[in-house]
C-alpha positions as CSV (number, residue, x, y, z in Angstrom):
1,M,86.8,84.2,142.3
2,K,88.9,84.1,139.3
3,S,88.3,82.3,136.0
4,K,90.2,81.5,132.9
5,T,88.6,81.1,129.5
6,E,89.9,78.4,127.1
7,S,88.9,77.8,123.5
8,N,88.4,74.3,122.1
9,T,89.0,74.6,118.3
10,A,87.7,71.1,117.7
11,T,84.3,71.9,119.0
12,G,84.3,75.7,118.6
13,T,83.3,76.2,122.2
14,E,84.8,78.2,125.0
15,T,84.9,76.9,128.5
16,Q,85.8,78.4,131.8
17,E,87.9,77.2,134.7
18,L,86.2,78.5,137.8
19,F,88.5,79.0,140.8
20,I,87.1,79.6,144.3
21,T,89.4,80.0,147.3
22,R,88.1,80.4,150.8
23,V,89.9,80.4,154.2
24,F,88.0,78.9,157.0
25,D,88.6,79.4,160.7
26,A,88.4,75.6,161.2
27,P,90.9,72.7,161.1
28,R,91.5,71.0,157.8
29,E,89.9,67.7,159.0
30,L,86.6,69.5,159.7
31,V,86.6,71.3,156.3
32,W,87.4,67.9,154.7
33,K,84.5,66.3,156.6
34,A,82.1,69.1,155.2
35,W,83.0,67.8,151.8
36,T,82.9,64.0,152.6
37,D,80.1,63.6,155.2
38,P,76.7,63.6,153.4
39,E,74.9,65.1,156.5
40,L,77.3,68.0,156.6
41,M,77.3,68.5,152.9
42,K,73.5,68.8,152.9
43,K,73.9,71.8,155.1
44,W,75.8,73.9,152.6
45,L,75.6,72.4,149.1
46,G,74.1,74.7,146.5
47,P,73.6,78.4,145.7
48,K,72.4,80.8,148.3
49,D,68.8,80.1,149.4
50,F,68.8,76.5,148.0
51,T,68.6,73.4,150.2
52,A,70.1,70.0,149.7
53,P,67.5,67.4,150.8
54,V,69.4,64.4,149.4
55,C,73.2,63.7,149.5
56,K,74.6,60.2,149.1
57,I,78.4,59.7,149.1
58,D,80.4,56.5,148.4
59,L,83.8,58.0,149.3
60,R,86.3,55.7,147.5
61,V,88.1,55.9,144.2
62,G,85.5,54.9,141.6
63,G,82.7,55.6,144.1
64,R,79.9,58.0,143.3
65,Y,78.0,60.8,144.9
66,L,74.4,61.7,144.2
67,C,72.9,65.0,145.5
68,S,69.9,67.2,144.9
69,M,69.7,70.9,145.3
70,R,66.2,72.4,145.8
71,S,65.5,75.9,144.6
72,P,63.4,78.3,146.7
73,E,60.6,77.6,144.2
74,G,60.8,73.9,144.9
75,Q,62.6,72.7,141.8
76,D,65.1,69.9,142.3
77,F,68.5,69.9,140.5
78,W,70.3,66.5,140.7
79,S,74.0,65.9,140.2
80,T,76.4,63.0,140.4
81,G,80.0,62.3,139.9
82,T,82.7,59.7,140.3
83,Y,85.6,60.1,142.7
84,R,88.9,59.9,140.7
85,E,91.3,60.7,143.5
86,I,91.0,60.9,147.2
87,V,93.9,62.0,149.4
88,A,92.5,62.6,152.9
89,P,92.4,65.3,154.1
90,E,94.3,67.1,151.3
91,R,92.6,66.7,147.9
92,L,89.5,65.4,146.1
93,I,89.2,65.0,142.4
94,M,85.8,64.1,140.9
95,T,83.6,64.4,137.9
96,D,80.4,66.4,138.0
97,S,77.2,65.8,135.8
98,F,73.6,66.7,135.9
99,T,71.3,63.7,136.5
100,D,67.7,62.8,137.1
101,A,66.5,61.7,140.5
102,E,67.7,58.1,139.8
103,G,71.2,59.2,139.1
104,N,71.1,58.9,135.3
105,V,73.2,61.5,133.5
106,V,71.0,64.0,131.6
107,P,72.0,67.0,129.4
108,A,71.9,70.4,131.0
109,T,68.8,71.2,128.8
110,H,66.9,68.9,131.2
111,Y,67.1,71.8,133.6
112,G,66.6,74.5,131.1
113,L,70.3,75.3,130.7
114,S,72.3,75.7,127.5
115,A,72.9,72.8,125.1
116,D,76.6,73.6,125.0
117,F,77.0,72.6,128.7
118,P,79.1,69.4,128.6
119,L,77.8,66.1,130.1
120,E,80.7,65.9,132.5
121,L,82.9,68.5,134.2
122,Q,85.9,68.0,136.5
123,V,86.2,69.3,140.1
124,I,89.4,69.5,142.1
125,V,89.2,70.6,145.7
126,T,92.4,71.1,147.8
127,F,92.6,71.7,151.5
128,E,95.7,73.4,153.0
129,E,96.2,73.9,156.8
130,H,97.6,77.2,158.0
131,N,97.9,77.6,161.8
132,G,94.6,75.9,162.6
133,R,92.8,77.5,159.7
134,T,92.1,75.9,156.3
135,K,92.5,77.3,152.8
136,M,90.2,75.5,150.5
137,T,90.6,75.9,146.7
138,L,88.1,74.6,144.2
139,K,88.8,74.3,140.5
140,H,85.7,73.5,138.3
141,T,86.7,72.8,134.7
142,G,84.4,72.8,131.7
143,I,81.7,75.3,132.4
144,P,80.7,77.0,129.2
145,A,81.9,80.6,128.9
146,G,79.2,83.3,129.1
147,E,76.1,83.6,131.2
148,M,76.4,80.2,132.8
149,S,79.9,80.8,134.1
150,E,78.9,84.2,135.4
151,Q,76.1,82.5,137.5
152,T,78.5,80.0,139.2
153,G,80.5,82.5,141.2
154,P,81.3,82.0,144.9
155,A,79.1,84.9,146.2
156,G,76.0,82.7,146.1
157,T,77.4,79.5,147.8
158,N,76.2,78.4,151.2
159,L,79.5,77.0,152.6
160,S,80.5,79.1,155.6
161,T,82.5,78.5,158.7
162,S,79.3,78.5,160.8
163,L,78.3,75.2,159.1
164,L,81.6,73.7,160.0
165,E,81.2,74.0,163.7
166,P,80.6,70.8,165.6
């Protein structure tokens, strides 16, 4: 994982760009499907030890997704976003926001997070094929610098090659 801190002098806040790169021993089409098929996404979405009981995807430019992640303690965290660009199987660009269970955007404070967390972030995911393997790069822009960005690292994510097997 690498990150880059940027300052916004207009708001006086610092944000992070989180970069996660993984290479999967799977064809690009299968890794793409893990990001675009709701049943597959439910198998890996969220931090380690979380589940994803709900995932709805309207995969078209202007379409939205709505997903929940459930903590080991049973708390649900909902998120949504709008697809801005879809280039199958190469790239996804989408927004990312916290929501309630009905998909209404809520501030991060709804989930006990810092008030400086923006209502909307941007996510760019690219998929590059290399001899039957896939390099996936995720860029998540807008996460506040500090404790929250430190908790969003790749070590705790669930996406692994075992989940990509048919």
